[in-house]
C-alpha positions, 0 to 999 in steps of 0.5 A, spaced: 443 501 914 442 502 907 443 510 907 450 509 911 452 504 906 451 508 900 454 514 904 460 510 905 460 507 897 459 515 895 465 517 899 470 511 896 468 513 889 471 520 891 477 518 895 483 514 893 480 507 895 487 504 894 490 509 900 484 508 904 484 500 904 492 500 905 491 504 911 485 499 913 489 493 912 495 496 915 491 497 922 489 490 921 496 487 921 498 491 926 492 489 931 494 482 929 501 483 930 500 486 937 494 482 940 494 476 936 489 473 931 483 471 936 484 477 940 483 481 934 477 477 931 474 479 938 475 486 938 472 486 930 466 482 932 465 487 938 466 493 934 461 490 929 456 488 934 456 495 937 456 498 930 449 494 928 446 496 935 448 503 934 445 504 927 439 500 930 438 504 936 440 511 934 438 511 926 431 513 928 429 517 934 423 514 936 426 507 936 431 510 942 425 513 946 421 506 946 428 503 948 429 507 954 421 507 956 422 499 956 428 500 960 426 506 965 419 507 966 416 513 963 414 517 969 420 517 973 426 520 969 423 524 964 
């Protein structure tokens, strides 16, 4: 997680942060206008949850294999 955040901050230092954040906030404003604030928050929360789960499971390949072994018995599928 720290590596991902450090990469994001490195890219922000090299890019024009004003243009990037204005685009991000424009997208948020359009989402609020189209869906409303509660649906936009719902979308943002599930996006954040998906990011956290994805970073946790796919950040380390051994964690993902252990997760699959808990869901699927090791001898049947692989």
